[in-house]
C-alpha angles and dihedrals in degrees: 000000000000132000130237088282088077090067112099115243092243110171112245115239117210098252111129152358096280091051090047091052091052090047090055088058090051098256112150101169142030096254093053089048089055093047092050092051091048090056093055113096124257111257140131117262124233093230110018093181089068105101093216099036093114090058093042096050096031093228138072150163130250088270101049096039095050093040088056091052091047090053089049090051091049091053089050095050092243122152098234121139131211106226130199112205132180117211137162105265119214136154092269097057097029108035111207100039099079098088093056093044092051091045089063098034098253124135093190142004129195109256132189115227132179125211139148131264103213133163090352095307139099106245123194118184094180102063129072092239091158092066100041139040111297090216098055096104103028097113103090119180089202137007131182138162113249137179123245088252089063098060094095120036099012093047091049094048094049092046093052090047090056091046089054092051091045091051091050088056093048104060089167088077087080115186100005114131125206089254089054093051092043088053090052090049089050090054088051091053091048086057089062092060092057 
């Protein structure tokens, strides 16, 4: 996984509303746009379907931040994919989730994560890759290209399907239901905002 620095500094041409929004924030190239998005705090957006919500609310998740950059790339005619990956989340590869996992006796939980595939590299503008090992989260159970419109309902449905499969393979979980495990996952994600 690579940080925003892996994005080429392609000069942004004035071609659409997403590019115009970045220009209003002083972004002149793709790399500076990635850096700007990286510096915005992690936080859920009120209306993730809004293409510019990350810039409006000055925060975002892996889904909304990367969907925004994918929309920018599309306007610019750049071959950059928005990727949905499922990995086993733990405190090592997702700092901030360990307390909730330990509280319920879990060492890992499958988590859905969005990032970009750009210039032959996985690029993540939501993680502090520069301060931790870049390979900490490279073992994906599943990866697929998605559209920005798929970051809400589709992503959730796929994630819950993987959680169900994972639970079936972990009979030691006992009486946990999908709703229970999803609630634990939500508590983990809340730990990321802190």
